[in-house]
Backbone as CSV, one residue per row, in Angstrom:
resi,resn,N_x,N_y,N_z,CA_x,CA_y,CA_z,C_x,C_y,C_z
1,MET,0.696,39.833,8.644,2.118,39.743,7.968,3.106,38.557,8.896
2,TRP,2.903,38.667,10.015,3.440,37.577,10.901,3.189,36.393,10.450
3,ASN,1.610,36.031,10.140,1.415,34.799,9.739,1.851,34.404,8.347
4,ILE,1.923,35.323,7.544,2.489,34.884,6.240,3.992,34.587,6.167
5,PHE,4.934,35.383,7.243,6.242,34.867,7.585,6.444,33.587,8.168
6,LEU,5.402,33.142,9.038,5.395,31.804,9.491,4.983,30.551,8.684
7,TYR,3.810,30.675,8.004,3.256,29.832,7.296,3.329,30.100,5.680
8,ALA,3.830,31.048,5.418,4.046,30.862,3.719,5.502,31.143,3.725
9,VAL,6.450,31.848,4.431,7.846,32.135,3.960,8.643,30.897,4.952
10,ILE,8.453,30.631,5.955,9.368,29.890,6.583,9.419,28.291,6.026
11,PRO,7.997,27.808,5.773,8.178,26.371,5.113,8.918,26.159,3.784
12,TYR,8.945,27.456,2.715,9.510,27.214,1.621,10.973,27.523,1.945
13,LEU,11.325,28.391,2.880,12.805,28.775,3.192,13.673,27.467,3.968
14,ALA,12.750,26.705,4.652,13.267,25.443,5.427,13.320,24.360,3.902
15,VAL,12.703,24.242,3.276,12.862,23.262,2.386,13.882,23.801,1.310
16,ALA,14.157,24.902,1.052,15.341,25.285,0.348,16.742,25.139,1.035
17,ILE,16.615,25.335,2.273,17.958,25.045,2.961,18.105,23.737,3.057
18,ALA,17.193,22.921,3.392,17.667,21.401,3.363,18.062,21.025,1.922
19,VAL,17.522,21.411,0.793,17.966,20.716,-0.318,19.141,21.262,-0.704
20,LEU,19.317,22.548,-0.620,20.835,23.337,-0.904,22.008,23.004,-0.114
21,GLY,21.396,22.798,1.387,22.538,22.469,2.167,23.117,21.081,2.024
22,GLY,21.753,19.975,1.515,22.217,18.771,1.562,23.131,18.351,0.155
23,ILE,22.823,19.311,-0.890,23.594,19.226,-2.016,25.143,19.582,-1.700
24,TRP,25.382,20.762,-0.841,26.468,21.465,-0.472,27.174,20.357,0.290
25,ARG,26.538,19.985,1.155,27.326,18.913,1.929,27.905,17.923,1.259
26,TYR,26.911,17.367,0.509,27.400,16.028,-0.399,28.774,16.294,-1.158
27,LYS,28.709,17.924,-1.978,29.707,18.027,-2.743,30.975,18.439,-2.101
28,THR,30.984,18.829,-0.855,32.357,19.341,-0.291,32.738,18.437,0.804
29,ASP,31.641,17.297,1.522,32.307,16.520,2.651,31.269,15.180,2.420
30,ARG,31.254,14.496,1.323,30.381,13.643,1.134,30.482,12.215,1.930
31,PHE,31.752,12.285,2.573,32.071,10.857,3.366,31.360,11.189,4.846
32,SER,30.881,12.639,5.063,30.053,12.717,6.145,28.808,12.424,6.373
33,TYR,28.120,12.020,4.995,26.855,11.588,4.745,26.779,10.221,5.424
34,THR,26.960,10.364,6.479,26.513,8.950,7.396,26.011,9.295,8.675
35,SER,25.303,8.305,9.505,25.003,8.385,10.690,26.254,8.500,11.969
36,GLN,27.305,8.507,11.758,28.390,8.471,12.188,28.240,7.951,13.598
37,SER,27.786,6.554,13.660,27.473,5.922,14.678,28.406,5.572,15.669
38,SER,28.011,5.735,17.135,28.850,5.662,18.154,28.506,4.240,18.811
39,GLN,28.061,3.480,18.249,27.772,2.068,18.761,28.909,1.390,19.231
40,PHE,29.861,1.567,18.820,31.111,0.943,19.348,31.563,1.347,20.911
41,LEU,31.200,2.608,20.969,31.435,3.082,22.293,30.715,2.790,23.597
42,GLU,29.572,2.378,23.175,28.698,2.020,24.257,26.999,1.552,23.530
43,SER,26.856,0.179,23.569,25.832,-0.147,22.797,24.281,-0.519,23.347
44,ARG,24.359,-0.834,24.869,23.311,-1.036,25.415,22.197,-0.046,25.846
45,ALA,22.588,1.260,25.999,21.724,2.309,25.909,21.258,2.814,24.419
46,LEU,22.052,2.725,23.813,22.015,2.907,22.296,20.908,2.259,21.720
47,PHE,20.754,0.848,22.155,19.803,-0.055,21.482,18.622,0.119,22.072
48,TRP,18.298,0.656,23.298,17.141,0.606,23.939,16.609,2.090,23.428
49,GLY,17.364,3.086,23.554,16.980,4.458,23.077,16.668,4.455,21.617
50,SER,17.488,3.747,20.535,17.475,4.054,19.467,16.316,3.212,18.579
51,VAL,15.937,1.945,19.115,14.923,1.169,18.889,13.469,2.008,19.315
52,SER,13.342,2.523,20.542,12.183,3.157,21.222,11.999,4.159,20.308
53,TRP,12.974,4.963,19.894,12.771,6.416,19.139,12.613,6.173,17.938
54,HIS,12.940,5.046,17.099,12.650,4.641,15.593,11.253,4.384,15.749
55,TYR,10.806,3.422,16.317,9.699,2.675,16.201,8.638,3.747,16.502
56,GLY,8.766,4.518,17.536,7.859,5.580,18.004,7.580,6.507,16.921
57,ILE,8.809,7.134,16.649,8.629,8.439,15.736,8.143,7.908,14.319
58,LEU,8.758,6.920,13.780,8.292,6.533,12.515,6.638,6.154,12.311
59,MET,6.328,5.600,13.382,4.783,5.366,13.403,3.957,6.807,13.577
60,ILE,4.593,7.716,14.148,4.025,8.995,14.303,3.903,9.805,13.273
61,LEU,5.154,9.738,12.482,5.198,10.463,11.155,4.499,9.856,9.994
62,GLY,4.366,8.350,10.284,3.748,7.601,9.200,2.339,8.168,9.206
63,ALA,1.660,8.303,10.154,0.516,8.514,10.474,-0.095,10.059,9.897
64,HIS,0.897,10.907,10.142,0.608,12.141,9.866,0.791,12.106,8.266
65,LEU,1.826,11.336,7.486,1.863,11.410,6.071,0.703,10.567,5.486
66,VAL,0.111,9.723,6.047,-1.055,8.787,5.633,-1.810,9.736,5.435
67,ALA,-2.504,10.797,6.551,-3.314,11.582,6.644,-3.354,12.641,5.546
68,LEU,-2.305,13.215,5.405,-1.790,13.963,4.301,-2.011,13.554,3.030
69,VAL,-1.612,12.517,2.474,-1.777,11.763,1.337,-3.308,11.296,0.922
70,ILE,-3.922,10.672,1.863,-5.171,10.191,1.574,-6.139,10.764,2.505
71,TRP,-6.409,12.193,2.583,-7.007,12.951,3.667,-8.800,12.226,3.546
72,ASP,-9.373,11.973,2.348,-10.691,11.748,2.329,-10.986,10.405,3.023
73,PRO,-10.243,9.311,2.528,-10.403,8.093,3.516,-10.068,8.171,4.842
74,TRP,-8.974,8.837,5.302,-8.587,9.250,6.561,-9.437,9.703,7.231
75,ALA,-10.033,10.872,6.929,-11.357,11.452,7.594,-12.470,10.486,7.779
76,GLN,-12.777,9.706,6.776,-13.929,8.675,7.015,-13.486,7.744,8.019
77,LEU,-12.298,7.302,8.108,-11.736,6.518,8.930,-12.033,6.970,10.582
78,VAL,-11.506,8.249,10.795,-11.686,9.014,12.158,-13.325,9.304,12.319
79,SER,-13.984,9.234,11.371,-15.381,9.910,11.843,-16.173,8.890,12.747
80,ASN,-15.721,7.684,13.154,-16.213,6.810,13.811,-15.551,6.858,15.191
81,PRO,-16.421,7.116,16.398,-15.533,7.572,17.587,-14.825,6.287,17.977
82,THR,-15.360,5.139,18.019,-14.268,3.929,18.396,-13.247,4.115,17.646
83,ARG,-13.204,4.079,16.403,-11.758,4.129,15.683,-11.108,5.336,16.037
84,LEU,-11.687,6.503,16.218,-10.845,7.881,16.544,-10.355,7.640,17.867
85,TYR,-11.116,7.068,18.856,-10.328,6.971,20.170,-9.343,5.961,20.204
86,THR,-9.154,4.732,19.382,-8.133,3.873,19.228,-7.141,4.582,18.551
87,LEU,-7.315,5.186,17.692,-6.177,5.944,17.067,-5.428,6.895,17.943
88,GLU,-6.375,7.524,18.471,-5.687,8.536,19.765,-4.906,7.712,20.643
89,ALA,-5.405,6.651,20.956,-4.830,6.168,22.029,-3.304,5.274,21.751
90,ILE,-3.494,4.686,20.287,-2.331,4.429,19.935,-1.176,5.181,19.443
91,GLY,-1.534,6.428,18.876,-0.752,7.500,18.659,-0.042,8.304,19.808
92,LEU,-0.829,8.096,21.074,-0.215,8.629,22.188,0.679,7.500,22.887
93,ALA,0.531,6.226,22.656,1.323,5.222,23.084,2.681,5.313,22.312
94,PHE,2.551,5.485,21.054,3.587,5.659,20.180,4.777,6.989,20.580
95,SER,3.855,8.075,20.917,4.639,9.380,21.281,5.477,9.203,22.448
96,ILE,4.758,8.483,23.420,5.382,8.260,24.762,6.642,7.181,24.411
97,LEU,6.691,6.368,23.608,7.684,5.587,23.196,8.827,6.067,22.498
98,ALA,8.468,7.388,21.853,9.608,8.108,20.978,9.910,8.987,22.043
99,ILE,9.582,9.627,23.034,9.931,10.511,24.111,10.927,9.819,25.001
100,VAL,10.579,8.415,25.263,11.031,7.651,26.160,12.804,7.206,25.531
101,GLY,12.374,7.077,24.191,13.698,6.675,23.233,14.804,7.980,23.318
102,VAL,14.423,8.934,22.783,15.111,10.097,22.752,15.701,10.575,24.024
103,THR,14.820,10.481,25.128,15.552,10.722,26.287,16.621,9.912,26.606
104,ILE,16.201,8.513,26.441,17.683,7.993,26.634,18.844,8.102,25.809
105,LEU,18.691,8.339,24.744,19.875,9.018,23.777,20.041,10.310,24.348
106,LEU,19.491,10.991,24.587,20.026,12.506,25.071,20.978,12.251,26.417
107,LEU,20.237,11.229,27.519,21.255,11.167,28.688,22.233,10.440,28.537
108,ARG,22.235,9.667,27.367,23.515,8.858,26.904,24.499,9.477,26.607
109,ARG,24.236,10.534,25.795,25.325,11.538,25.481,25.785,12.597,26.532
110,LEU,24.695,12.911,27.586,25.173,13.583,28.579,26.203,12.946,29.783
111,PHE,25.901,11.540,30.013,26.517,10.856,30.876,27.476,9.684,30.618
112,VAL,27.654,9.422,29.193,28.733,8.565,28.737,29.590,9.401,28.214
113,ARG,30.876,9.324,29.187,31.976,10.023,28.562,32.567,10.197,27.153
114,ARG,32.887,8.643,26.771,33.071,8.353,25.634,32.400,8.779,24.543
115,VAL,30.797,8.931,24.746,29.954,9.254,23.632,29.857,10.720,23.852
116,THR,29.867,11.575,24.957,30.105,12.768,25.008,31.010,13.672,24.333
117,SER,32.213,12.779,24.246,33.498,13.591,23.566,33.185,13.551,22.026
118,VAL,32.507,12.592,21.412,32.502,12.713,20.012,30.854,13.555,19.808
119,THR,30.353,14.024,20.455,28.878,14.642,20.261,29.346,15.833,19.873
120,SER,28.744,16.775,18.752,29.172,18.030,18.527,27.915,18.635,18.855
121,ARG,28.084,20.315,18.805,26.958,21.260,19.137,25.807,20.781,18.134
122,MET,25.810,20.433,17.112,24.757,20.335,15.985,23.943,19.216,16.535
123,ASP,24.541,18.288,17.156,23.966,17.012,17.825,23.075,17.166,18.997
124,TRP,23.871,18.024,19.750,23.118,18.797,20.911,21.964,19.524,20.573
125,THR,21.977,20.110,19.318,20.965,21.015,19.042,19.770,20.126,18.610
126,LEU,20.122,19.281,17.755,19.347,18.236,17.322,18.302,17.567,18.188
127,LEU,19.127,17.133,19.227,18.460,16.445,20.103,17.369,17.420,21.200
128,ILE,17.964,18.317,21.316,17.024,19.298,22.198,15.767,19.749,21.406
129,VAL,15.894,20.203,19.844,14.848,20.061,19.309,13.874,19.089,19.198
130,LEU,14.291,17.842,18.945,13.739,16.690,18.965,12.717,16.486,20.132
131,VAL,13.447,16.603,21.159,12.666,16.239,22.446,11.736,17.428,22.545
132,THR,12.001,18.608,22.297,10.927,19.542,22.591,9.627,19.416,21.591
133,GLN,10.187,18.894,20.241,9.057,18.565,19.355,8.073,17.355,19.738
134,VAL,8.848,16.366,20.279,8.032,15.161,20.778,6.903,15.549,21.882
135,ILE,7.729,16.608,23.025,6.811,17.187,24.017,5.659,17.870,23.610
136,LEU,5.800,18.542,22.412,4.898,19.429,22.295,3.781,18.720,21.420
137,GLY,4.240,17.437,20.676,3.352,16.411,20.237,2.446,15.951,21.211
138,ILE,3.023,15.460,22.471,2.102,14.977,23.435,1.256,15.845,24.009
139,TRP,1.866,17.045,24.434,0.945,18.113,24.666,-0.465,18.421,24.003
140,ILE,-0.078,18.311,22.631,-1.342,18.669,21.839,-2.159,17.600,21.858
141,ALA,-1.716,16.111,22.002,-2.543,15.178,22.116,-3.238,15.030,23.294
142,LEU,-2.832,15.368,24.436,-3.575,15.380,25.683,-4.393,16.593,25.944
143,GLY,-3.830,18.093,25.626,-4.621,19.120,25.670,-5.596,19.708,24.614
144,TYR,-5.533,19.301,23.385,-6.331,19.279,22.109,-6.770,18.063,21.580
145,ARG,-7.552,17.469,22.259,-8.030,15.979,21.917,-8.461,16.076,20.622
146,TRP,-8.364,14.702,20.021,-8.741,14.187,18.595,-8.108,15.026,17.519
147,GLY,-6.959,14.970,17.426,-6.130,15.923,16.433,-6.304,14.937,15.404
148,SER,-6.298,13.529,15.305,-6.514,12.676,14.169,-7.586,13.212,13.194
149,GLU,-8.769,13.850,13.648,-9.679,14.469,12.845,-9.507,16.020,12.742
150,TRP,-9.237,16.662,13.414,-8.961,18.191,13.133,-7.905,18.317,12.403
151,TYR,-6.952,17.633,12.376,-5.727,17.497,11.559,-5.941,18.004,10.176
152,THR,-7.222,16.889,9.720,-7.543,16.745,8.279,-8.083,18.289,7.736
153,ALA,-8.499,18.813,8.567,-9.477,19.937,8.361,-8.476,21.425,8.519
154,THR,-7.625,21.370,8.859,-6.771,22.365,9.290,-5.279,22.177,8.746
155,ALA,-4.516,21.463,9.244,-2.943,21.443,8.748,-3.006,20.799,7.355
156,VAL,-3.704,19.680,7.068,-3.610,19.231,5.656,-4.135,20.155,4.576
157,PRO,-5.260,20.860,4.630,-5.381,21.944,3.474,-4.338,22.892,3.415
158,TRP,-3.603,23.273,4.515,-2.329,24.232,4.611,-1.178,23.406,3.791
159,LEU,-1.055,22.413,4.218,0.068,21.736,3.178,-0.027,21.777,2.059
160,HIS,-1.498,21.224,1.597,-1.837,20.981,0.316,-1.565,22.386,-0.486
161,SER,-1.908,23.370,0.217,-1.752,24.839,-0.294,-0.327,25.068,-0.772
162,LEU,0.440,24.843,0.255,2.016,24.821,0.279,2.599,24.220,-1.282
163,PHE,1.967,22.870,-1.517,2.412,22.099,-2.649,2.118,22.979,-3.998
164,LYS,0.815,23.584,-3.826,0.135,24.019,-5.125,0.902,25.640,-5.195
165,LEU,1.723,26.085,-4.268,2.370,27.245,-4.173,1.295,28.461,-4.109
166,ASN,0.505,28.020,-3.476,-0.648,29.173,-3.079,-0.986,29.057,-1.610
167,PRO,-0.228,29.408,-0.610,-0.353,29.193,0.558,-1.463,29.751,1.159
168,LYS,-2.295,28.833,2.129,-3.401,29.545,2.672,-3.252,29.658,4.281
169,VAL,-2.612,30.624,4.382,-2.082,30.819,6.140,-3.317,30.715,7.051
170,GLU,-4.482,31.019,6.423,-5.818,31.063,7.531,-5.904,29.916,8.298
171,TYR,-5.654,28.759,7.628,-5.725,27.362,8.333,-5.143,27.290,9.659
172,MET,-3.857,28.009,9.568,-2.983,27.780,10.806,-3.051,28.719,11.549
173,ALA,-3.495,29.994,11.184,-3.368,31.174,11.944,-4.510,31.010,13.378
174,SER,-5.545,30.213,12.988,-6.707,30.304,14.025,-6.268,28.992,14.940
175,LEU,-5.409,28.106,14.770,-4.938,27.102,15.865,-4.261,27.386,16.916
176,PRO,-4.626,26.773,17.892,-3.879,27.298,19.480,-2.291,27.539,19.111
177,THR,-1.400,28.124,19.961,-0.406,28.639,19.764,0.880,27.287,19.837
178,VAL,0.227,26.355,20.677,0.969,25.028,20.892,1.312,24.563,19.581
179,VAL,0.123,24.230,18.821,0.168,23.705,17.418,0.855,24.642,16.589
180,GLN,0.657,25.770,16.284,1.804,26.659,15.579,3.270,26.315,15.707
181,ILE,3.415,26.406,17.205,4.898,26.455,17.738,5.242,24.848,17.047
182,HIS,4.596,23.844,17.283,4.806,22.593,17.094,5.289,22.316,15.155
183,THR,4.244,23.188,14.721,4.468,23.187,13.306,5.626,23.967,12.640
184,VAL,6.053,24.917,13.084,7.055,25.961,12.784,8.426,24.941,13.317
185,LEU,8.502,24.410,14.447,9.554,24.003,14.813,9.699,22.369,13.819
186,GLY,8.694,22.046,13.278,8.798,20.849,12.415,9.662,21.194,11.118
187,PHE,9.359,22.420,10.685,9.931,23.060,9.386,11.310,23.359,9.777
188,ALA,11.628,23.799,11.203,13.061,24.035,11.475,13.880,22.776,11.645
189,ILE,13.183,21.694,11.970,13.988,20.337,11.650,14.433,20.103,10.314
190,VAL,13.664,20.439,9.351,13.749,20.346,8.016,14.898,20.984,7.542
191,ALA,14.832,22.217,8.342,16.110,22.958,7.795,17.541,22.700,8.374
192,LEU,17.538,21.950,9.439,18.689,21.527,10.229,19.016,20.300,9.826
193,PHE,18.104,19.396,8.824,18.272,18.044,8.257,19.710,17.963,7.749
194,PRO,20.045,18.609,6.703,21.334,18.425,6.165,22.674,18.919,6.690
195,PHE,22.465,19.369,7.867,23.633,19.509,8.665,23.639,18.520,9.800
196,THR,23.033,17.804,10.068,22.852,16.715,11.298,23.214,15.348,10.820
197,ARG,23.054,14.446,11.840,23.386,13.092,11.608,21.995,12.690,10.627
198,LEU,20.851,13.321,10.950,19.582,12.751,10.073,19.786,12.808,8.629
199,VAL,20.843,13.330,7.973,21.182,13.176,6.621,21.377,11.717,6.099
200,HIS,21.792,11.067,6.982,22.005,9.601,6.458,20.587,8.953,6.036
201,ILE,19.521,9.608,6.461,18.299,9.207,5.857,18.081,8.796,4.095
202,VAL,18.491,9.837,3.692,18.512,9.872,2.274,19.593,9.485,1.598
203,THR,20.482,8.585,2.460,21.585,7.889,1.548,21.216,6.320,1.111
204,PHE,21.431,5.948,0.282,21.095,4.326,-0.018,22.041,3.946,-1.001
205,PRO,22.870,2.788,-0.516,23.666,2.484,-1.578,23.256,1.795,-2.653
206,VAL,22.736,2.717,-3.580,22.189,2.202,-5.000,23.043,1.291,-5.731
207,THR,24.483,1.552,-5.914,25.125,0.645,-6.586,25.228,-0.878,-6.379
208,TYR,24.790,-0.823,-4.896,24.762,-2.392,-4.576,23.666,-2.983,-5.242
209,LEU,22.934,-2.460,-6.083,21.709,-3.437,-6.699,22.638,-3.889,-7.854
210,TRP,23.610,-3.556,-8.534,23.971,-4.053,-9.500,25.501,-4.512,-9.711
211,ARG,26.158,-4.185,-8.467,27.568,-4.530,-8.369,28.004,-6.038,-8.317
212,SER,28.983,-6.571,-8.832,29.353,-7.954,-8.564,29.093,-8.583,-6.849
213,TYR,29.158,-9.822,-6.978,29.224,-10.181,-5.399,30.662,-10.187,-5.198
214,GLN,30.828,-9.874,-3.887,31.734,-9.841,-3.259,32.277,-11.182,-2.732
215,VAL,33.588,-11.402,-2.866,34.066,-12.967,-2.410,34.663,-12.499,-1.099
216,VAL,34.634,-13.154,0.001,35.123,-13.055,1.218,35.744,-14.438,1.507
217,VAL,37.504,-14.161,2.001,37.900,-15.161,2.159,38.407,-15.326,3.383
218,TRP,38.055,-16.540,4.244,38.319,-16.653,5.538,39.710,-16.887,5.805
219,ASN,40.730,-16.101,6.468,42.023,-16.145,6.302,42.590,-16.429,7.749
220,ARG,41.781,-16.915,8.922,42.280,-17.323,10.000,42.603,-18.931,9.938
221,ARG,43.627,-19.053,10.465,44.010,-20.626,10.465,43.070,-21.416,11.572
222,PRO,42.519,-22.504,11.055,41.870,-23.330,12.012,42.463,-23.714,13.263
223,GLN,41.940,-23.985,14.296,42.388,-24.446,15.521,41.906,-25.868,15.442
224,HIS,42.993,-26.582,15.987,43.080,-27.858,15.780,42.582,-28.357,17.290
């Protein structure tokens, strides 16, 4: 029963909260659909933290997604020990880059007073969850090696079963506890998504594609 709740109920619940919460926020407070940048308050730490975090986490998420979408070619790719070791090393490097970046962002909000003053409780919650999630990912990479290989035989079939509306919880039930926590926390982030700054990811100025060109007139007097 516990496994059913964790791996068959929570994933759908998290997605439902993300979709409905995102629609609710857009309908009630669409002007908050932004990253609410605090760059004007302090830029240097933001640059190093943001760049490290984004490059690191996007590469890690990209690898997870590629293995999920093209699992057979991925399995063939990592079947060669040399390629497997290389991918594991690259993944670990990007994980470390991500944890360095998110730690800088967390410290920035802790110790830069001007930034702390505009940081909400949800910002703190999100940062703590993200730090925890990345630490768990590094723990798995170091303690349960060759995740690039066993991921396609465990988590991928389970995720596919979720898409088919026929959850196969047995794939996750046999995995180590740290992997299970990492997985559930991932769906917790999905549920938090519409209530945090992450929501700006889904916004794109589509109307820019067909709007008229904007004419900018320089109104400052030239210096002689």
